[in-house]
C-alpha positions as CSV (number, residue, x, y, z in Angstrom):
1,X,162.0,163.2,4.0
2,X,165.8,163.7,3.6
3,X,166.4,159.9,4.0
4,X,163.8,159.2,1.3
5,X,165.6,161.6,-1.0
6,X,168.9,159.8,-0.3
7,X,167.3,156.4,-1.0
8,X,165.8,157.6,-4.3
9,X,169.0,159.4,-5.4
10,X,171.2,156.4,-4.6
11,X,168.9,153.8,-6.3
12,X,168.5,155.9,-9.5
13,X,172.2,156.8,-9.8
14,X,173.2,153.1,-9.2
15,X,170.9,151.9,-11.9
16,X,171.9,154.7,-14.3
17,X,175.5,153.8,-14.0
18,X,175.0,150.0,-14.1
19,X,172.6,149.9,-17.0
20,X,174.4,152.5,-19.1
21,X,177.7,150.7,-18.8
22,X,176.4,147.2,-19.0
23,X,174.3,148.2,-22.1
24,X,177.4,149.3,-23.8
25,X,179.2,146.1,-22.9
26,X,176.4,143.9,-24.2
27,X,176.5,145.8,-27.5
28,X,180.3,145.4,-27.6
29,X,179.9,141.7,-27.0
30,X,178.6,141.4,-30.5
31,X,182.1,142.7,-31.7
32,X,184.2,140.3,-29.5
33,X,184.2,142.0,-26.1
34,X,184.4,139.6,-23.1
35,X,185.0,139.8,-19.4
36,X,188.1,138.0,-18.2
37,X,187.8,136.1,-14.9
38,X,191.5,135.6,-14.7
39,X,193.6,138.5,-16.1
40,X,196.9,137.6,-17.8
41,X,197.7,140.8,-19.7
42,X,197.4,144.5,-19.6
43,X,194.9,144.3,-22.5
44,X,192.6,141.9,-20.5
45,X,192.9,144.2,-17.5
46,X,191.8,147.2,-19.6
47,X,188.8,145.2,-20.9
48,X,187.7,144.5,-17.4
49,X,187.7,148.2,-16.3
50,X,184.3,149.0,-17.7
51,X,182.8,145.9,-16.2
52,X,184.3,146.9,-12.8
53,X,182.5,150.2,-13.1
54,X,179.2,148.4,-13.5
55,X,179.9,146.2,-10.5
56,X,181.1,149.2,-8.5
57,X,178.0,151.3,-9.4
58,X,176.5,150.9,-5.9
59,X,179.7,152.0,-4.2
60,X,180.2,154.9,-6.7
61,X,176.6,156.0,-6.1
62,X,177.0,155.7,-2.4
63,X,179.9,158.1,-2.2
64,X,178.4,160.6,-4.6
65,X,175.0,160.7,-2.8
66,X,176.4,160.8,0.7
67,X,178.9,163.6,-0.3
68,X,176.1,165.6,-2.0
69,X,173.9,165.3,1.0
70,X,176.7,166.3,3.5
71,X,176.6,162.9,5.2
72,X,180.4,162.6,4.7
73,X,183.1,165.1,4.1
74,X,185.4,163.3,1.7
75,X,186.5,160.0,0.3
76,X,188.8,159.3,3.3
77,X,185.8,159.4,5.7
78,X,183.8,157.1,3.3
79,X,186.6,154.6,3.1
80,X,187.2,154.7,6.8
81,X,183.6,153.7,7.4
82,X,183.5,151.0,4.7
83,X,186.7,149.4,5.9
84,X,186.2,149.8,9.6
85,X,187.3,146.2,10.5
86,X,187.2,146.3,14.3
87,X,184.5,144.0,15.6
88,X,184.0,141.1,17.9
89,X,185.4,137.7,17.0
90,X,181.8,136.3,17.3
91,X,180.7,138.4,14.3
92,X,183.6,137.2,12.2
93,X,182.6,133.6,13.1
94,X,179.0,134.4,12.2
95,X,180.0,135.5,8.8
96,X,182.2,132.4,8.3
97,X,179.6,130.2,9.7
98,X,176.9,131.5,7.3
99,X,179.2,130.8,4.4
100,X,179.9,127.3,5.6
101,X,176.2,126.6,6.3
102,X,175.1,127.7,2.8
103,X,177.6,125.5,0.9
104,X,177.1,122.7,3.4
105,X,173.4,122.5,2.9
106,X,173.9,122.6,-0.9
107,X,176.4,119.8,-0.5
108,X,173.8,117.7,1.4
109,X,170.9,118.2,-1.0
110,X,172.5,118.8,-4.4
111,X,175.3,116.2,-4.1
112,X,179.1,116.4,-3.9
113,X,181.4,116.8,-6.9
114,X,185.1,117.5,-7.4
115,X,186.2,121.1,-6.6
116,X,186.1,123.4,-9.5
117,X,189.4,125.0,-8.4
118,X,192.1,124.2,-5.8
119,X,191.1,125.6,-2.4
120,X,194.1,127.9,-2.1
121,X,192.7,130.0,-4.9
122,X,190.1,131.2,-2.4
123,X,192.8,133.3,-0.7
124,X,194.4,134.4,-4.0
125,X,191.1,135.7,-5.3
126,X,190.0,137.6,-2.2
127,X,191.5,141.0,-3.4
128,X,189.8,140.7,-6.8
129,X,186.5,139.7,-5.3
130,X,186.6,142.6,-2.9
131,X,186.5,144.9,-5.9
132,X,184.3,142.7,-8.1
133,X,181.5,142.0,-5.6
134,X,182.3,142.9,-2.0
135,X,182.3,146.6,-2.5
136,X,178.7,146.5,-3.7
137,X,177.8,146.4,0.0
138,X,179.3,149.9,0.3
139,X,176.1,150.9,-1.4
140,X,173.4,148.4,-0.5
141,X,174.4,148.2,3.2
142,X,175.8,151.7,3.7
143,X,172.6,153.4,2.4
144,X,169.7,151.4,1.0
145,X,169.0,148.5,3.3
146,X,169.6,150.3,6.6
147,X,167.4,153.2,5.5
148,X,164.6,151.0,4.4
149,X,164.9,149.0,7.6
150,X,164.2,152.2,9.6
151,X,160.9,152.6,7.6
152,X,159.7,149.1,6.9
153,X,161.6,146.8,9.3
154,X,164.1,144.0,8.8
155,X,161.9,141.5,6.8
156,X,160.4,144.0,4.4
157,X,163.7,145.9,3.8
158,X,165.5,142.6,3.1
159,X,162.8,141.6,0.6
160,X,162.7,145.0,-1.1
161,X,166.5,145.2,-1.5
162,X,166.6,141.6,-2.6
163,X,164.2,142.5,-5.5
164,X,166.1,145.6,-6.3
165,X,169.4,143.7,-6.2
166,X,167.9,141.0,-8.5
167,X,167.0,143.6,-11.2
168,X,170.5,145.2,-10.8
169,X,172.0,141.8,-11.6
170,X,170.1,141.1,-14.8
171,X,172.7,142.6,-17.2
172,X,175.2,140.0,-15.9
173,X,173.3,137.3,-17.8
174,X,174.0,139.1,-21.1
175,X,177.5,140.3,-20.7
176,X,179.9,137.8,-22.4
177,X,182.5,136.2,-20.2
178,X,180.7,136.6,-16.8
179,X,179.8,133.6,-14.7
180,X,176.2,134.1,-15.8
181,X,176.9,134.7,-19.5
182,X,174.9,131.7,-20.5
183,X,171.7,133.7,-20.3
184,X,168.7,133.5,-17.9
185,X,168.8,129.7,-17.7
186,X,169.4,129.6,-13.9
187,X,168.0,133.1,-13.2
188,X,165.3,132.1,-10.8
189,X,167.6,129.9,-8.7
190,X,170.0,132.9,-8.6
191,X,167.2,135.3,-7.6
192,X,166.2,133.1,-4.6
193,X,169.8,133.2,-3.5
194,X,170.0,137.0,-3.9
195,X,166.9,137.6,-1.7
196,X,168.1,135.1,0.9
197,X,171.5,136.8,1.1
198,X,169.8,140.2,1.7
199,X,168.4,138.6,4.9
200,X,171.8,137.4,5.9
201,X,173.5,140.7,5.2
202,X,170.8,142.5,7.1
203,X,171.5,140.2,10.1
204,X,175.2,140.8,9.8
205,X,174.6,144.5,9.9
206,X,172.4,144.2,12.9
207,X,174.9,142.4,15.1
208,X,177.9,144.4,13.8
209,X,176.6,147.7,15.2
210,X,175.1,150.7,13.5
211,X,177.1,152.0,10.6
212,X,179.5,149.1,10.4
213,X,179.5,148.0,6.8
214,X,182.7,146.0,6.5
215,X,181.4,142.7,7.8
216,X,178.8,142.7,4.9
217,X,181.6,143.6,2.5
218,X,183.6,140.7,3.9
219,X,180.8,138.1,3.5
220,X,180.1,139.1,-0.1
221,X,183.8,139.0,-0.9
222,X,184.3,135.5,0.7
223,X,181.2,134.1,-1.0
224,X,182.3,135.3,-4.4
225,X,185.8,133.8,-3.8
226,X,184.4,130.5,-2.6
227,X,181.8,130.1,-5.4
228,X,184.3,129.1,-8.2
229,X,185.7,126.4,-6.0
230,X,182.3,124.8,-5.5
231,X,181.1,125.9,-8.9
232,X,181.0,122.4,-10.3
233,X,178.5,121.4,-7.6
234,X,175.2,120.4,-9.2
235,X,172.7,123.1,-8.5
236,X,169.2,121.8,-8.0
237,X,166.0,123.4,-6.9
238,X,165.9,121.1,-3.9
239,X,169.4,122.3,-2.8
240,X,168.6,125.9,-3.7
241,X,165.4,126.0,-1.6
242,X,166.9,124.1,1.3
243,X,170.2,126.2,1.5
244,X,168.5,129.5,1.2
245,X,165.6,128.7,3.5
246,X,168.1,127.7,6.2
247,X,170.0,131.0,5.6
248,X,166.8,133.1,5.9
249,X,165.6,131.3,9.0
250,X,169.1,131.6,10.7
251,X,169.2,135.3,9.8
252,X,165.7,135.9,11.3
253,X,166.5,134.0,14.5
254,X,169.8,136.0,14.8
255,X,167.9,139.3,14.5
256,X,165.3,138.2,17.0
257,X,168.0,137.2,19.5
258,X,169.8,140.4,18.8
259,X,166.7,142.4,19.6
260,X,166.3,140.7,23.0
261,X,169.9,140.7,24.0
262,X,171.6,143.7,22.5
263,X,174.0,143.9,25.4
264,X,175.9,140.8,24.1
265,X,176.6,142.4,20.7
266,X,179.0,145.2,19.8
267,X,178.0,148.7,20.6
268,X,177.3,151.3,18.0
269,X,180.0,153.1,16.1
270,X,182.0,155.5,18.2
271,X,181.2,159.2,17.6
272,X,184.1,159.7,15.2
273,X,182.2,157.5,12.7
274,X,179.0,159.1,11.4
275,X,177.7,156.1,9.6
276,X,174.9,156.4,7.0
């Protein structure tokens, strides 16, 4: 019952923050407001702060709800859990491999084009994409998906959070200056990707060990950093279906193998980390 309460509180608070802030930004867009992907001045940075609040709404809600329900004592404990980087090399390779697999399949089916940005920008943009993207998982994978997994299992929890995540993203298509600011033109392709990535994040969480959120944060951060580089790749339905189907199948196979051979994966968090 307490877990259900936490799920409801987290989801409601996340959407309240996200939709309230994004609603204001959409209205301000009629008066010239725009998100700046590359910040060159203090003014542009200030204009991005409200947008960052929207993007960080899952992590903000995560801390508030966990603190309210005495799951954590303070912000230090929350941060210690979110940024617990210790893990096996195989898990880091799995995260990197998933990223490579996704873009590789798209390359095969959608066709190659010139890079949108130089490859070194991937490393330069990692800190920014940690905040604007990666830290979402401090909510989705710290609370929502693991708790739903306990009740409904891996497949259904991935689908449910994928749908919730899709609705959470809708304002992005109406806020001026975002990568989706052109409106709902490619919404359904994007929705397929979102649901597939919930399967992959769920598999990362499984093999990382209970309560270890960082590897999901890392994957999200790396994907957002890589996307502008390959952003000029022609996105087709064939490529979208192929890439995301492979990701889902790879994730399910990984979880099945994990279930049969848990001993080859990292053990659960040590007792000094409470987890969700």
